[in-house]
DOFINU-357954 format. One record per residue (C-alpha): x, y, z. Coordinates in steps of 0.25 Angstrom, whole numbers, padded with zeros to 4 digits, always signed. Layout:
% residues N
XYZ ...
% end
This chain:
% residues 421
-0040-0071-0478 -0036-0058-0472 -0034-0057-0457 -0043-0048-0450 -0040-0036-0440 -0051-0034-0430 -0050-0021-0422 -0060-0013-0413 -0076-0005-0421 -0088-0009-0430 -0083-0021-0438 -0084-0020-0453 -0077-0031-0461 -0073-0026-0475 -0081-0034-0486 -0073-0046-0491 -0066-0049-0477 -0067-0062-0470 -0082-0064-0466 -0077-0071-0454 -0071-0058-0449 -0085-0052-0446 -0085-0061-0434 -0076-0052-0427 -0085-0040-0430 -0098-0047-0424 -0092-0047-0409 -0095-0034-0402 -0082-0036-0394 -0069-0044-0397 -0061-0049-0385 -0046-0053-0386 -0036-0057-0375 -0026-0046-0372 -0016-0057-0372 -0019-0060-0387 -0017-0046-0392 -0003-0043-0398 +0003-0031-0404 +0008-0035-0418 +0017-0024-0422 +0031-0021-0419 +0034-0012-0408 +0040-0002-0417 +0029-0001-0427 +0019+0010-0429 +0009+0003-0420 -0003+0003-0430 -0008-0011-0427 -0019-0018-0421 -0017-0028-0409 -0018-0042-0413 -0024-0055-0407 -0011-0064-0405 -0020-0076-0402 -0034-0080-0399 -0033-0084-0385 -0045-0089-0378 -0050-0078-0368 -0051-0083-0354 -0057-0076-0342 -0048-0066-0336 -0040-0063-0349 -0038-0049-0353 -0046-0046-0365 -0047-0035-0375 -0061-0032-0379 -0063-0024-0392 -0073-0021-0403 -0069-0024-0417 -0067-0012-0426 -0065-0018-0440 -0062-0031-0447 -0051-0029-0458 -0040-0036-0465 -0027-0036-0456 -0014-0030-0462 -0002-0035-0454 +0011-0027-0456 +0025-0032-0456 +0027-0027-0442 +0015-0035-0437 +0005-0023-0436 -0010-0027-0439 -0018-0017-0447 -0031-0017-0454 -0032-0016-0469 -0042-0007-0476 -0048+0006-0472 -0057+0011-0460 -0068+0016-0470 -0070+0002-0475 -0075-0002-0461 -0082+0011-0456 -0097+0009-0455 -0109+0016-0449 -0114+0004-0441 -0129+0001-0440 -0132+0014-0448 -0124+0008-0460 -0131-0005-0459 -0144+0001-0459 -0140+0009-0472 -0136-0004-0479 -0149-0010-0475 -0157+0001-0480 -0149+0002-0493 -0149-0013-0495 -0134-0012-0498 -0124-0017-0488 -0112-0007-0487 -0120+0003-0495 -0111+0015-0491 -0099+0007-0496 -0107+0004-0509 -0110+0019-0511 -0096+0023-0508 -0090+0014-0518 -0098+0020-0529 -0094+0035-0526 -0085+0044-0534 -0079+0054-0525 -0077+0069-0528 -0069+0080-0523 -0056+0078-0515 -0058+0063-0513 -0055+0054-0524 -0057+0041-0516 -0045+0034-0521 -0038+0034-0508 -0047+0031-0496 -0038+0037-0485 -0047+0041-0473 -0060+0040-0480 -0068+0032-0490 -0081+0036-0497 -0089+0026-0489 -0083+0032-0476 -0087+0046-0481 -0101+0042-0483 -0102+0035-0469 -0096+0047-0463 -0106+0056-0469 -0118+0047-0464 -0112+0046-0450 -0111+0061-0449 -0126+0062-0450 -0127+0053-0438 -0117+0061-0430 -0122+0075-0434 -0115+0082-0422 -0102+0076-0425 -0090+0081-0433 -0083+0073-0444 -0072+0068-0434 -0083+0062-0425 -0090+0055-0437 -0077+0050-0442 -0074+0044-0429 -0088+0038-0427 -0087+0032-0441 -0073+0026-0441 -0072+0024-0426 -0061+0014-0422 -0058+0011-0437 -0048+0022-0437 -0040+0016-0426 -0039+0002-0433 -0024+0001-0438 -0027+0001-0453 -0017-0003-0463 -0016+0012-0468 -0017+0021-0456 -0030+0028-0455 -0034+0042-0450 -0048+0047-0448 -0052+0056-0459 -0053+0071-0456 -0065+0080-0458 -0058+0086-0471 -0057+0072-0477 -0071+0068-0473 -0077+0081-0479 -0069+0078-0492 -0074+0064-0493 -0089+0068-0490 -0088+0078-0501 -0082+0068-0511 -0092+0057-0507 -0104+0068-0509 -0118+0066-0506 -0122+0055-0516 -0118+0043-0508 -0126+0048-0496 -0138+0051-0505 -0137+0036-0510 -0137+0031-0496 -0149+0040-0493 -0157+0035-0504 -0153+0020-0501 -0157+0022-0486 -0170+0029-0489 -0174+0019-0500 -0171+0008-0489 -0180+0015-0479 -0191+0017-0489 -0191+0002-0492 -0190-0002-0477 -0202+0007-0474 -0210+0000-0486 -0206-0014-0482 -0209-0012-0467 -0220-0003-0468 -0216+0007-0457 -0229+0015-0456 -0234+0021-0443 -0240+0033-0450 -0250+0030-0461 -0261+0037-0469 -0270+0025-0472 -0262+0015-0479 -0251+0025-0483 -0237+0028-0476 -0236+0042-0472 -0223+0049-0477 -0218+0063-0475 -0211+0073-0485 -0204+0085-0478 -0192+0093-0480 -0181+0099-0471 -0168+0107-0471 -0154+0103-0467 -0143+0113-0465 -0130+0110-0473 -0116+0116-0472 -0115+0130-0477 -0107+0129-0489 -0108+0135-0503 -0111+0122-0509 -0123+0119-0499 -0129+0133-0501 -0128+0131-0516 -0135+0117-0516 -0145+0119-0504 -0147+0134-0501 -0154+0137-0488 -0169+0138-0485 -0177+0150-0481 -0167+0161-0486 -0168+0167-0499 -0153+0171-0499 -0148+0157-0494 -0143+0164-0481 -0146+0153-0472 -0134+0149-0463 -0134+0135-0469 -0138+0129-0482 -0149+0118-0481 -0153+0105-0488 -0168+0103-0490 -0172+0089-0487 -0185+0082-0491 -0187+0069-0483 -0198+0059-0487 -0201+0052-0474 -0209+0040-0468 -0218+0046-0458 -0219+0033-0449 -0204+0032-0447 -0198+0046-0452 -0189+0038-0461 -0185+0046-0474 -0189+0039-0486 -0182+0049-0496 -0174+0062-0494 -0171+0073-0504 -0163+0085-0502 -0161+0098-0509 -0159+0113-0508 -0166+0120-0496 -0166+0134-0502 -0163+0142-0515 -0150+0135-0519 -0148+0126-0530 -0162+0128-0536 -0169+0126-0522 -0180+0134-0517 -0181+0143-0505 -0195+0138-0502 -0196+0126-0494 -0208+0120-0501 -0202+0122-0515 -0188+0115-0510 -0195+0103-0504 -0204+0102-0516 -0192+0100-0525 -0187+0089-0515 -0200+0082-0516 -0199+0082-0531 -0185+0076-0530 -0190+0065-0520 -0201+0061-0530 -0191+0060-0540 -0180+0053-0532 -0188+0044-0522 -0200+0040-0530 -0200+0026-0522 -0204+0033-0509 -0217+0039-0515 -0225+0026-0513 -0240+0023-0514 -0240+0019-0499 -0235+0033-0494 -0242+0046-0491 -0232+0058-0492 -0236+0069-0482 -0230+0083-0486 -0232+0097-0481 -0236+0110-0489 -0223+0112-0496 -0224+0101-0506 -0236+0103-0516 -0235+0106-0529 -0246+0099-0535 -0237+0093-0546 -0228+0088-0535 -0239+0081-0528 -0243+0075-0541 -0229+0069-0543 -0230+0064-0529 -0243+0056-0531 -0238+0051-0545 -0227+0044-0537 -0238+0035-0531 -0238+0040-0517 -0248+0049-0508 -0247+0063-0502 -0252+0071-0491 -0248+0086-0492 -0252+0098-0485 -0255+0110-0494 -0252+0124-0492 -0263+0135-0489 -0268+0141-0502 -0266+0129-0511 -0280+0127-0518 -0287+0113-0515 -0299+0112-0524 -0309+0103-0517 -0315+0093-0527 -0324+0084-0518 -0332+0084-0506 -0326+0083-0492 -0323+0068-0487 -0328+0064-0474 -0314+0066-0468 -0314+0081-0473 -0304+0079-0484 -0308+0083-0499 -0303+0081-0513 -0297+0093-0520 -0288+0097-0531 -0274+0104-0530 -0267+0110-0542 -0254+0116-0545 -0243+0116-0555 -0253+0112-0566 -0257+0099-0558 -0270+0096-0551 -0271+0085-0541 -0283+0079-0534 -0281+0078-0519 -0288+0076-0506 -0287+0087-0495 -0287+0085-0480 -0289+0098-0472 -0287+0099-0457 -0284+0109-0446 -0272+0108-0437 -0270+0115-0424 -0255+0117-0418 -0253+0119-0404 -0268+0122-0402 -0267+0134-0411 -0280+0142-0413 -0278+0142-0428 -0277+0128-0434 -0270+0126-0447 -0277+0119-0459 -0270+0108-0465 -0273+0104-0480 -0268+0091-0485 -0269+0085-0499 -0267+0070-0502 -0269+0061-0514 -0277+0051-0504 -0291+0054-0508 -0297+0042-0500 -0302+0049-0487 -0306+0035-0481 -0293+0028-0483 -0285+0041-0480 -0294+0050-0470 -0291+0064-0469 -0287+0062-0454 -0277+0051-0458 -0270+0060-0468 -0270+0072-0459 -0263+0064-0448 -0253+0059-0459 -0250+0073-0462 -0245+0075-0448 -0233+0066-0452 -0228+0076-0462 -0220+0082-0451 -0218+0071-0441 -0215+0061-0451 -0204+0068-0458 -0199+0081-0451 -0195+0075-0438 -0187+0064-0445 
% end
């Protein structure tokens, strides 16, 4: 049974170590009498050692006591000159605290970051044969923590992630990785592990919402969800311009390339149930038109995330998304839609007006004709003299179960149920 070294941070025993060692990590603070502390190394050594507890004397009132928080539990390495050091590597113990616990819970896989990292094949300058300052799992955690510390540089994020772990006297001397090293590892790891984590997390959120029925925003018996897009600027590199382009400029002259994101959100909680990304502009086959670019992403969402388009959900979308064939594919997935249509799109009325003012109609395009219900109403913004006509189409034809006023109120959540998130 290996002896254990306990030194001051967030205690994370390595798998396979004595389960009893976890007891030391449960205490928020450890107390040791100063009289029981000893310097184990020879005076002429390099000094890279931990203090040790020479005994377990009972603490009495008035004794001088050192109070400290445990950093890590690791197997001890005792040198010939008496120095006490820690076996292993700091990266084996670095964690994201409660954020990582939450990620494991949503993914249903304890240690999910480590599992994904273990299956990676590294590219570029990093071969992964020698760990040195970094590991694949540490690189993934570093990237995730960067998103939680957007105003910090690499050094600040590294310090927050490794903390006092770097000060532990490891068997092999350890130095914090430089920004150059971190960049090389991020490039070697690539986007795939982050995409895997995203999909696992979103699937967990989706299942959680279904299980607990987090619904404050409803349309009849349906759960209101929102689909909307946004842009995120990325570093101005040739590779990013080629992959993503920039929106709103025919010659791609924007100061930064941009990633276009389509987020499928739960209106009640603003939680994302699925996210797809792609070009923002004319690069890589993208379109400079916002509507066309987001339509391509919706097609991908229907293909990659069919599990979120359930019969109990009503998807609210703005004027950028029809295509009638696209609406047909959405409905074929078994879900429901409420979409605002642009001015000039023909809606051929096929029935009388219902008591709530809605009516049945047909909409055609791309060789497809769909029967829909139309809800029309006027909206005044800031008491404007010229109110704007809103025309919504839906597959929900029952005006008693889904009155026009209820659906108009549901459309209100297209923005506040998605964009502000």
